[in-house]
C-alpha positions as a Markdown table, in Angstrom:
| # | Residue | x | y | z |
|---|---|---|---|---|
| 1 | Met | 44.4 | -77.2 | 18.6 |
| 2 | Leu | 42.4 | -80.4 | 17.4 |
| 3 | Arg | 44.4 | -83.7 | 17.9 |
| 4 | Tyr | 43.4 | -86.5 | 15.7 |
| 5 | Glu | 44.0 | -90.2 | 16.8 |
| 6 | His | 44.0 | -91.4 | 13.2 |
| 7 | Ile | 44.2 | -89.7 | 9.9 |
| 8 | Leu | 43.2 | -91.8 | 6.9 |
| 9 | Asn | 42.5 | -91.4 | 3.2 |
| 10 | Phe | 39.4 | -92.9 | 1.6 |
| 11 | Thr | 39.1 | -93.3 | -2.1 |
| 12 | Thr | 36.1 | -94.0 | -4.2 |
| 13 | Leu | 35.6 | -97.4 | -5.7 |
| 14 | Asp | 36.2 | -95.7 | -9.3 |
| 15 | Gly | 39.5 | -93.9 | -8.1 |
| 16 | Ala | 38.3 | -90.7 | -8.9 |
| 17 | Arg | 38.1 | -89.1 | -5.6 |
| 18 | Thr | 40.3 | -89.1 | -2.4 |
| 19 | Val | 39.1 | -87.4 | 0.9 |
| 20 | Gln | 41.3 | -87.2 | 3.9 |
| 21 | Phe | 39.8 | -87.6 | 7.3 |
| 22 | Gly | 40.9 | -86.9 | 11.0 |
| 23 | Phe | 39.5 | -89.2 | 13.5 |
| 24 | Thr | 38.9 | -88.2 | 17.1 |
| 25 | Arg | 37.0 | -89.4 | 20.2 |
| 26 | Phe | 34.3 | -87.2 | 21.5 |
| 27 | Gly | 31.6 | -86.9 | 24.1 |
| 28 | Pro | 31.2 | -87.7 | 27.6 |
| 29 | Gly | 34.1 | -90.3 | 28.5 |
| 30 | Ala | 35.0 | -90.0 | 24.9 |
| 31 | Thr | 32.8 | -92.8 | 23.8 |
| 32 | Gly | 31.9 | -91.7 | 20.3 |
| 33 | Trp | 34.0 | -90.8 | 17.1 |
| 34 | Arg | 34.0 | -88.1 | 14.7 |
| 35 | Ala | 35.6 | -87.9 | 11.3 |
| 36 | Tyr | 36.5 | -84.6 | 10.5 |
| 37 | Ile | 36.8 | -84.0 | 6.7 |
| 38 | Leu | 40.3 | -82.5 | 6.0 |
| 39 | Thr | 40.1 | -82.4 | 2.1 |
| 40 | Pro | 38.1 | -79.6 | 0.6 |
| 41 | Ile | 35.0 | -80.8 | -1.0 |
| 42 | Phe | 33.8 | -78.6 | -4.0 |
| 43 | Tyr | 30.2 | -79.6 | -4.8 |
| 44 | Leu | 30.4 | -78.1 | -8.4 |
| 45 | Gly | 27.2 | -76.2 | -8.3 |
| 46 | Arg | 25.1 | -78.9 | -6.0 |
| 47 | Ala | 23.6 | -77.7 | -2.9 |
| 48 | Asp | 26.4 | -77.8 | -0.3 |
| 49 | Asp | 24.4 | -77.0 | 2.9 |
| 50 | Leu | 25.0 | -79.2 | 5.8 |
| 51 | His | 21.9 | -81.0 | 5.5 |
| 52 | Ser | 22.2 | -81.9 | 2.1 |
| 53 | Thr | 25.9 | -83.0 | 2.2 |
| 54 | His | 25.5 | -84.7 | 5.6 |
| 55 | Arg | 28.0 | -82.5 | 7.5 |
| 56 | Tyr | 28.2 | -80.7 | 10.6 |
| 57 | His | 30.2 | -77.7 | 11.3 |
| 58 | Asp | 32.6 | -77.5 | 14.3 |
| 59 | Thr | 32.6 | -73.7 | 15.1 |
| 60 | Val | 35.4 | -74.0 | 17.6 |
| 61 | Asn | 37.8 | -75.5 | 15.3 |
| 62 | Asn | 36.1 | -74.2 | 12.1 |
| 63 | Leu | 36.0 | -77.7 | 10.3 |
| 64 | His | 33.2 | -79.9 | 8.8 |
| 65 | Tyr | 32.7 | -83.4 | 10.2 |
| 66 | Val | 30.7 | -86.3 | 9.0 |
| 67 | Cys | 27.1 | -86.3 | 10.1 |
| 68 | Trp | 25.6 | -89.8 | 10.5 |
| 69 | Asp | 22.8 | -91.1 | 12.5 |
| 70 | Pro | 23.1 | -93.0 | 15.0 |
| 71 | Glu | 26.6 | -91.7 | 15.6 |
| 72 | Pro | 29.3 | -94.5 | 15.4 |
| 73 | Arg | 30.4 | -95.7 | 18.7 |
| 74 | Thr | 33.6 | -97.5 | 17.5 |
| 75 | Phe | 36.5 | -96.7 | 15.3 |
| 76 | Ser | 35.7 | -99.6 | 13.0 |
| 77 | Glu | 32.0 | -98.3 | 12.5 |
| 78 | Met | 33.3 | -94.6 | 12.0 |
| 79 | Lys | 35.5 | -96.1 | 9.1 |
| 80 | Ser | 32.6 | -97.8 | 7.5 |
| 81 | Val | 30.6 | -94.6 | 7.6 |
| 82 | Val | 33.4 | -92.6 | 6.3 |
| 83 | Ala | 33.8 | -95.1 | 3.4 |
| 84 | Met | 30.1 | -94.8 | 2.5 |
| 85 | Trp | 29.8 | -91.0 | 3.0 |
| 86 | Thr | 32.9 | -90.9 | 0.5 |
| 87 | Glu | 31.1 | -92.9 | -2.2 |
| 88 | Leu | 27.7 | -91.2 | -1.5 |
| 89 | Thr | 29.2 | -87.7 | -1.8 |
| 90 | His | 31.0 | -88.6 | -4.8 |
| 91 | Thr | 28.0 | -89.9 | -6.5 |
| 92 | Tyr | 25.9 | -86.6 | -5.3 |
| 93 | Ile | 28.7 | -84.5 | -6.9 |
| 94 | Arg | 28.6 | -86.4 | -10.1 |
| 95 | Thr | 24.9 | -87.0 | -10.7 |
| 96 | Gly | 23.0 | -84.9 | -8.3 |
| 97 | Glu | 21.2 | -87.7 | -6.7 |
| 98 | Glu | 20.8 | -86.8 | -3.1 |
| 99 | Ile | 22.8 | -88.7 | -0.4 |
| 100 | Asp | 19.4 | -89.8 | 1.5 |
| 101 | Val | 18.1 | -91.0 | -1.8 |
| 102 | Gln | 21.1 | -93.1 | -2.5 |
| 103 | Phe | 21.3 | -94.5 | 1.1 |
| 104 | Lys | 17.7 | -95.5 | 1.0 |
| 105 | Arg | 18.2 | -97.3 | -2.2 |
| 106 | Arg | 21.3 | -99.2 | -0.9 |
| 107 | Cys | 19.2 | -100.1 | 2.3 |
| 108 | Arg | 16.4 | -101.7 | 0.1 |
| 109 | Arg | 19.1 | -103.8 | -2.0 |
| 110 | Gly | 20.5 | -105.1 | 1.2 |
């Protein structure tokens, strides 16, 4: 059974969506972090494949977790990634604007 070091909820800035995540260390020497998505996400007709939604699937635990490159190395970095992933996912579901496109636009703005 998977054990989480932290379980946190992240709510979008507009307050319309809250997603719960379970955080755990992973990798050699437990030097990285994973954020497992504990709240079911319904994509409402949008593409819900792993690439489009920036998720990986843990086949051992049958759970999705956030896909981000580079993989966060600290808990603080992971929380920042999860906050952004939650916002980007919410916008994707509402508007259909792909997560990659949103991220690139945000990076251009600084």
